[in-house]
C-alpha positions as semicolon CSV with decimal commas, in nm:
position;residue;x (nm);y (nm);z (nm)
1;X;-0,008;-0,008;0,002
2;X;0,115;0,352;-0,073
3;X;-0,013;0,704;0,037
4;X;0,028;0,899;-0,290
5;X;0,298;1,118;-0,130
6;X;0,583;1,114;-0,386
7;X;0,927;1,071;-0,210
8;X;1,141;1,167;-0,515
9;X;1,161;1,216;-0,884
10;X;1,354;0,926;-1,032
11;X;1,471;0,857;-1,392
12;X;1,413;0,556;-1,617
13;X;1,760;0,428;-1,701
14;X;1,675;0,154;-1,939
15;X;1,384;-0,048;-2,077
16;X;1,449;-0,409;-2,206
17;X;1,154;-0,563;-2,384
18;X;1,090;-0,920;-2,293
19;X;0,821;-1,055;-2,535
20;X;0,496;-0,890;-2,419
21;X;0,668;-0,777;-2,091
22;X;0,966;-0,547;-2,001
23;X;1,231;-0,505;-1,746
24;X;1,290;-0,145;-1,630
25;X;1,588;0,000;-1,456
26;X;1,504;0,309;-1,253
27;X;1,737;0,546;-1,070
28;X;1,623;0,673;-0,737
29;X;1,848;0,760;-0,452
30;X;1,594;0,779;-0,170
31;X;1,383;0,480;-0,270
32;X;1,701;0,259;-0,303
33;X;1,850;0,367;0,025
34;X;1,682;0,061;0,205
35;X;1,541;-0,131;-0,101
36;X;1,602;-0,507;-0,143
37;X;1,471;-0,789;-0,369
38;X;1,094;-0,832;-0,334
39;X;1,017;-0,478;-0,211
40;X;0,743;-0,284;-0,358
41;X;0,816;0,068;-0,521
42;X;0,542;0,267;-0,697
43;X;0,667;0,410;-1,034
44;X;0,427;0,681;-1,156
45;X;0,160;0,502;-0,941
46;X;0,232;0,154;-1,057
47;X;0,308;-0,102;-0,785
48;X;0,626;-0,279;-0,900
49;X;0,837;-0,543;-0,735
50;X;1,204;-0,485;-0,693
51;X;1,428;-0,765;-0,872
52;X;1,760;-0,603;-0,799
53;X;1,932;-0,297;-0,643
54;X;2,277;-0,155;-0,749
55;X;2,424;0,182;-0,707
56;X;2,086;0,368;-0,671
57;X;1,921;0,189;-0,958
58;X;1,657;-0,066;-0,904
59;X;1,517;-0,311;-1,164
60;X;1,151;-0,435;-1,196
61;X;0,965;-0,660;-1,432
62;X;0,651;-0,521;-1,586
63;X;0,392;-0,766;-1,712
64;X;0,157;-0,733;-2,013
65;X;-0,141;-0,642;-1,791
66;X;0,044;-0,358;-1,637
67;X;0,174;-0,230;-1,983
68;X;-0,177;-0,256;-2,124
69;X;-0,330;-0,052;-1,829
70;X;-0,067;0,213;-1,766
71;X;0,139;0,479;-1,918
72;X;0,450;0,271;-1,878
73;X;0,394;0,113;-2,218
74;X;0,505;0,437;-2,381
75;X;0,805;0,519;-2,130
76;X;1,148;0,596;-2,268
77;X;1,483;0,596;-2,107
78;X;1,568;0,935;-1,950
79;X;1,192;0,996;-1,857
80;X;1,131;1,123;-1,510
81;X;0,901;0,936;-1,285
82;X;0,736;0,974;-0,946
83;X;0,871;0,713;-0,687
84;X;0,736;0,611;-0,358
85;X;0,809;0,308;-0,134
86;X;0,538;0,101;0,023
87;X;0,421;0,264;0,349
88;X;0,512;0,098;0,673
89;X;0,242;0,032;0,945
90;X;0,402;0,289;1,172
91;X;0,403;0,570;0,930
92;X;0,150;0,860;0,881
93;X;-0,089;0,809;0,604
94;X;-0,021;1,162;0,447
95;X;-0,239;1,120;0,134
96;X;-0,496;0,846;0,088
97;X;-0,495;0,462;0,045
98;X;-0,329;0,404;-0,292
99;X;-0,276;0,035;-0,395
100;X;-0,051;0,101;-0,701
101;X;-0,314;-0,092;-0,917
102;X;-0,376;0,146;-1,201
103;X;-0,727;0,156;-1,325
104;X;-0,660;0,318;-1,660
105;X;-0,500;0,623;-1,821
106;X;-0,601;0,982;-1,889
107;X;-0,458;1,268;-2,084
108;X;-0,378;1,616;-1,959
109;X;-0,646;1,828;-2,133
110;X;-0,577;2,184;-2,005
111;X;-0,366;2,371;-1,764
112;X;-0,442;2,722;-1,616
113;X;-0,164;2,869;-1,418
114;X;-0,283;3,057;-1,105
115;X;-0,090;3,291;-0,877
116;X;0,027;3,010;-0,645
117;X;-0,126;2,695;-0,814
118;X;-0,218;2,536;-1,158
119;X;-0,569;2,429;-1,233
120;X;-0,534;2,112;-1,430
121;X;-0,789;1,904;-1,626
122;X;-0,753;1,542;-1,721
123;X;-0,965;1,312;-1,937
124;X;-1,139;1,037;-1,745
125;X;-1,240;0,702;-1,902
126;X;-1,625;0,667;-1,872
127;X;-1,595;0,333;-1,691
128;X;-1,417;0,518;-1,409
129;X;-1,638;0,823;-1,376
130;X;-1,868;0,657;-1,125
131;X;-1,572;0,628;-0,877
132;X;-1,473;0,990;-0,890
133;X;-1,642;1,250;-0,677
134;X;-1,582;1,625;-0,627
135;X;-1,366;1,662;-0,304
136;X;-1,281;1,292;-0,323
137;X;-0,935;1,152;-0,380
138;X;-0,770;1,029;-0,700
139;X;-0,416;0,917;-0,764
140;X;-0,266;1,076;-1,085
141;X;0,078;0,924;-1,166
142;X;0,088;0,799;-0,808
143;X;0,023;1,153;-0,660
144;X;-0,272;1,183;-0,409
145;X;-0,493;1,458;-0,529
146;X;-0,817;1,626;-0,435
147;X;-1,070;1,635;-0,716
148;X;-1,201;1,984;-0,768
149;X;-1,446;1,923;-1,040
150;X;-1,576;1,620;-1,226
151;X;-1,798;1,572;-1,527
152;X;-1,880;1,285;-1,764
153;X;-1,549;1,252;-1,920
154;X;-1,297;1,455;-1,724
155;X;-1,201;1,597;-1,395
156;X;-0,989;1,878;-1,254
157;X;-0,740;1,915;-0,974
158;X;-0,546;2,222;-0,834
159;X;-0,177;2,165;-0,806
160;X;0,016;2,343;-0,517
161;X;0,366;2,473;-0,567
162;X;0,517;2,172;-0,392
163;X;0,332;1,930;-0,624
164;X;0,437;2,129;-0,928
165;X;0,807;2,135;-0,812
166;X;0,859;1,784;-0,662
167;X;0,658;1,558;-0,908
168;X;0,614;1,495;-1,272
169;X;0,295;1,700;-1,296
170;X;0,497;2,021;-1,288
171;X;0,637;1,935;-1,638
172;X;0,345;1,753;-1,807
173;X;0,212;1,913;-2,117
174;X;-0,138;1,885;-2,295
175;X;-0,185;1,546;-2,439
176;X;0,055;1,360;-2,204
177;X;-0,084;1,043;-2,060
178;X;-0,101;0,990;-1,684
179;X;-0,180;0,686;-1,479
180;X;-0,523;0,708;-1,285
181;X;-0,618;0,508;-0,979
182;X;-0,958;0,575;-0,839
183;X;-1,036;0,545;-0,465
184;X;-1,047;0,175;-0,378
185;X;-1,309;0,235;-0,119
186;X;-1,557;0,346;-0,368
187;X;-1,501;0,028;-0,573
188;X;-1,569;-0,193;-0,275
189;X;-1,878;-0,001;-0,176
190;X;-2,010;-0,041;-0,531
191;X;-1,950;-0,422;-0,517
192;X;-2,123;-0,457;-0,183
193;X;-2,434;-0,260;-0,294
194;X;-2,459;-0,431;-0,637
195;X;-2,412;-0,786;-0,490
196;X;-2,687;-0,735;-0,213
């Protein structure tokens, strides 16, 4: 489990295709400081399992399902990525419950710079719309954000200076793909209500 509070901006060092899967090498000084084989690290909101760690670079295997559902399918060496280690039971939950199980992707539709923040709008797959609520939580590229507006096929968020400076969203442009993870509690509530 993650919190959606990005620990550092990392960099994809290499991508090796393996049939329908891939092996990624990612540089991240903070997340590798105590990482070992089998640990979970979220890369742009995708929970991945560490295969190896060497000199501030960790490697992970990415299976077809993950490539199909996430923006990792279009990643390139040199790309900056948001990194977060799995939360420990004795830590504060600073954002919201984020599983690292990406539900789909959206595209950055518009960006309106404000005096101290940016208002940003993303496309929203229709099948995810029912899980997104104004003032609710959503993870965008692994970043815990509060939804400011939502309509049939898009939603808005406001990005504070810290988010703009310390995450990939500060540099994202119109048309860029982002990973989306809706609130897991909404999905479980729906399942309970529908199956009654």
